[in-house]
N, C-alpha and C positions, 0 to 999 in steps of 0.2 A: 443323275440317272434319272426321267420324269418317271410319272405316277405311274405310266400305261408301260414302259420299262421295267419298274420294279413289277408292275400285277404279273407282268409275262413271264419274269423270272421266276417267280415266285410261285408261278404253275408249273412251271417246269420243271424245280426243285422239289414242288411237293409230286408230282410223275416221278422224277427220279427214284425220291425214296420207298414211292407204291410200286415200281418197279422192282426194285432191287430187294424189297420185302415177299413178294409177292414168288421170286425167282429162287434166293435165299431155302426161305419157305421151300420149296418143291423140290430142290437137290437136296438138302438135309433128308426128308423124307424119303428121297428117289435113296441115298447114302446109305441111310440107315436100316434100308430093308432087303432083304436077301437078295443076293447078284439074280440074274435071270432075266425075264422079256419083261416082268411086272419092269423092274429098272429100267432098261431102255425102252420102256414106252412112257415110264415117270418123267424120266432126263427128256424122251423128245417134246412132249408135252411144255415142260422145262424149257426147252429152248422156242416154243412156240409163241409162249406167254413172253419171254422175251422178247423175239421179236416183235408179236404187237407191243409191246408198252415201247419199244422203239421206235416204232412208224409214230405211235400216238407222239412221240417227242420233237420227229421229225415237224409232225403236221402242226405240233402247236410254236416250234421255233417258228417254218414260213406262214402262217396264218396273224391273221391283222390283230393289231394293238387293241382295236379297240372293241368297250365290254359295257356295259348296263351303269348308270349311276350309281344302283345300288352294290354294284362291287365296287366301286372308289370307296362308299364310305365301310367297308369291312375290310381293308385294306391289310391290315393289323389280325384278319381273321387269317390261318391258313384257306390257302385255297385249293380249288378239288380241278385236277384235269378234266380240260371240256371235250368230251364227247364228239 
């Protein structure tokens, strides 16, 4: 793997962790509340967040490898997803 592929992989992993964390947190909150319209709305919100994060991951995978030289220097730091 060259440096560009490694950086892209790190961005993808970080984005996946963020998506999993957001979805899990939202799901736990909705499941711990009483069942009803609020729970359904919360679950629908969780689903929308997950779908948004999946779109971001797909865009990241389909996007270019090119990044700035500053990001090359920071390869040991966790990468944030590009918006």
